[in-house]
N, C-alpha and C positions, 0 to 999 in steps of 0.2 A: 458238810452238812450239816458242821455241829453249829456253825453261826447262826442255823435256822433254831435256835433253843436257846440257849446257856450259856452266860458268860463263857469267854474266852482264858478267863482268870490272868496267868503270866505269860502269855506267850501268845502270838498270832500264829493260828492252824486252823486247819477244816480237819477234824478231827469225827470220828462214829464212835460208838458206844456198843459197849458189851456186858453181861453180866456172870457174874462167879458173887460168894459171898452169905447172907443169911442164909438161902436155902439152901446152904451145904453147910450152914452151921457154924461161919463167919462172920466175923464182925464186921458192920457197915463202918464203913466212913463217912460220915455226911458233911459236905460243905455248905452252908447257908449262905447263898449267892443268888444276890437281885437278879432276875432274867434280863438280858441286855436288849437293847431297841433294836430291833430288826429296821433298815429301811426297808419300804416297800415299793419295788422301782414300778414305772409307768410301761407295763405290758400293753401290746394290741389287745383288745378287748375281745375276746369271741363270742359269736352269738349265744346269749343264753334263754331265749325265750322259751325253748321246746324242756326248761327246767320247770317241774311239776310242783307245788304246795304240798307241805306237808301237810297230811289231814289230822283232824283229832287233836289237834295241839292248841292250845291258848296262846294268845298272844301274848306277849312279853316273856320274859326268862322262864323258865321250867325246869326243872330237876335234870340232869344232864342223862342220867341213864333213861329217864322217859324219853325227853328229847330223841335221843339215840334211836332207841326202839321205834319210834314213830316215825323216824327219816324212812325207814326200809317200808312202809306201806307203801311208797310211792316209787320208791328207788331199790333195785338188788344190791346196788354196792355202795356204803358209807364210809368216806374216808375219811380219820382224823389226820391232820397234818400237824405232828406231836413236833414240842420239843427234846431233843434227846435228854435222857438220864434224871429226867424233872420226877420225884419221889411222889407227886399229887399227879402226875399222870398212870402212873404204875398202878396206883394206889384203886385210880379212877376206871383202869382197865381190867383190876381184880372185880371190884363190887360190879361191871357191866359182867361181864361172865357169867357171875353165879346168882344173875336175876333172870327167874324165871321166864319172865316176857321177852325176855333175849334170846334165853335159848329155845323156845319156840319156834322165832320167825328166821333165826340165823345158827348158817350149818356151819360155814367158814372164817377162819381167821387169815388173812394175808398179812405177814410180818416180812420187813424189812432185812430183820435182824438173823437169819438164818438163810443159806444160799441152797440153791435147789438139789444138790449133787445129797445133801443133808435129809432131805424127806424122807427117808423110810426111817434114821434113825429118830425123828420127829413122832413119826406112827408108833414106832414102838413104845416110848418113853408114854405120851398122852393115851394110848390104851390102857394103860396099866402096866408093861413089862418093868421089869427091872432093871435098869439101865446103870451101870457104874457110872461115878461122880466123873472118872479119870475121861470115858467117851460121852458123856452128855453136855461137858462144857466145850466139845468141840463144834459144835449146833452154832453157839453164838462166837466162837474163837475164829471159825472158819469162813471168814466171809469175803468180799473183794474189799471191804473196806477195813482197814487197820487201826484193831481195838476199839472198834465202834461199837461196841454191847456189852462191855464190861462193867456195865452200871448191875446192879441186885435187882432192878425192876422189870428183866427180860426172863432172865430165870424163874422169877416168880410168877411171870404172866403163865410160863410153861406149865408149872407145879399147881398155877390154880385150875388149868384146860385140864391137867390129869385129874384131879382131885372132883371136879365137877363130875366129868365122865364116867369115875365109878359109882355115880349114882342116875346117872340116863341109859335109857334100853341102848342098845345098839346100834339101831337105826336113828339115833336121835342124838347120838355124839358131837359134841363140836369137831374139826377137823383145823389144826394151826398148817397153814401153807407155807411153804419155805419160798421166797421170791426173788430174793437174790441171786443173780451169773453165778451158776456153778463155777466153782473154783479149785483146784488142789495146788497148795501153796509150794507142794513139794517138787512142782516144775515150775514156779517163777522166782527167774533169776536178776530181773533186770527190770528196771520201771518201762522197756518197751513189752515186756511179758505181761506187767500188769496191766498197762495201758490198753493192751489187746482187748483183755475183757470186755470194753467198752462200756458202753450206757447202761447199768443197770432197769433203768426206766423200761425198756425192751423188756426185759427177762421178766418183771414184775407185772406190767401189762399182761404178757403172754399167759404167765399163771392165770391171774384174772380174766380173760377171755376163753381160755382152755376149760377150766378147772372149773370156772364160779358160771359165768356167764353162758356157756354153751349148754353148760349143763342144767340152765335153771335153777340155777343155787341163788344162796344170799350169803352176804361175804361181809363182814368189818375188816378195813384196811387200814395197816398202820404203820406210816411210813413220814421221812422227816417233813418237813413243810413244804419244801420247794419241791417235789413230787407230787403235790396233789392242788396247788392252783390251778384254778380255773383256766388262766389265759396260755397258760404252758410254765418252764422253769423260770428263774431270775433274769438268764439271757435272753428272754423270747422264743427257745427254742423249743421243743413239744417234751413233756414231762409224761408221767404215767397216765393223769387224769385225760390230757388231752391224745393219748393213743388209744385208750378204752374208749372215749366219745367218738372217735372217730370209727371205730368199729360197732358199737353199740351206743348211738344217742338217746343222751338224759338218762342212761342206766347208772348215773354217781351223782352224790350226793358229797359235797367238799365241809368239812370243818375244821375249821383253824384254831388254833388256842387266841386268846386274846391275851394280850401283852407281849408276850414271846415273840411271835411273829405280827403283832400290828402296831407296837409300841404301847407306851404306857401312859401318852401326855393327852389323849382325849380321856378325860376326867366323866364328860359327859357320858360317854360310852361305857365306860367302867361301872356309871351308877344304874345306867338300865340292864345291867346284866347283874350289879348285885343288888338284891332289893328285900327290904327287912321281912322277916319272916321265912327264906327261903336264903339257906346255906349253899356255898359251893361245893361242888363243882355245880355249874349251871347253864345252861346250853340256851342260844338266843339264835331263833330263826331271820333272817335277814329280810326276806320278804313279807313284805305286807307291814314292815315295822318302820320306825324314823330313819332307819340305815337302808333302806331299800335302795335309794339313788345315790347314795355316797358310793367313791371310789372301791373300797371296801367289797362293796356287792361284785365288784368285777371274779375276786378272786375266792369267793368262797360265799358258799350257800348259808354255813350258819356258826356264831361264834360259841366255843368252849371257855367256861371262864373256871379256871381254877382255884383263884383267892386271890387276894391283892399281892401285889409286885414282892411284897417284905417275907411275904408268909409263904413264896416257893423256896424249897429245898433243891440242890441238884447232889446226888448219891456217887459217891468214887466207890470203886474197888476197893478192899482193905489189901494193904501188903500182902499178908498173908494169903490171900486169896491168889497171886501170880506168884509160880514156882520159879526157880532160876531158870529152869528149862524154856519155859516160854518167856520168859521174859528174856533169855536170848533171842530167840521166834521174836518176839515183838519189836527187839531193836532191827533185825535181821528183816521184817518187812518194813519199818519204817525206813529204811534208808532206801528200801526199795523203789515206797509209793513216795516217801519227799523229799530223800536225799540227807533227812540228820534223825536224829533222836529224839523226833518230837512227843512220840508214842508214849516213852519211858518217862518221859519230864509231864505228859498231862497227868497220868495215872496216877501221880504219885505228886500234884503241883499242891495238894491241899493240906501237906503233911506240914508239921512245924519246925 
């Protein structure tokens, strides 16, 4: 999943991320690395004729918050396929949840960075209850993907929703829905134990269907890009989007990050996304645009442009945020998932 978003630095690994850091008064470690080009494979295209265009939106790029909010006019589920650990993505999520128009139309935020067994803990925290840091950080640590969410951008999103909810009446408060498969790492001792957890797309789709669509609510969904591409995953198998669409046709609207998931070589497309007088992040709907007939339109409904390649930054956790006992657990989990210590190697890869 890590290959969907950012450069793999010094070793080859499929890594996910989590967040500790600035929220707890610790120093962020910022590595400035350009997002890697991701090859978009040719998946079999699904029938996309049922997708309705976004209303009340000018042609061409618009402010990204405005674009995302407009997408909810016709689709109860708007899915952002993120590049993990990007500072600019994290900043955009916070700007989005603070926006009054978003708060008026959206009730839920479905995230990959928390497993379903920790939903009660999330509910306590975002409702304003005091939760000790030692307990809170297990939200992003105890997921099916080892060290996937250690970047501060995820804890900062939790904190932002908590602050927003303090100012909203109870009936309008945002809810963060954990969607990763429930996991108890104390019972995971081998790779076969871990593999038995299965495809977390099943769990994510189930949360969206039961907690959002069945209740006629609206949700922003934040997942790695491979979970949301419209034809299915990179291997041609079902992903979250195809599973939700099978149960609720036309319910989803997919937004991919330009560059991180599409490649950076198409300068003409980047020119469309970045126009004079409109600073990133920008939002560009493909339907009705010059890009409506290109291959990319099979995978996404819109593009989110966070800025030029050289401006994007990836945020790793500080060494101080990883206490010795947890580092030992990272090593144990890494050996179970991958058979090596790539978790430790990755989180400290930016150190000189």
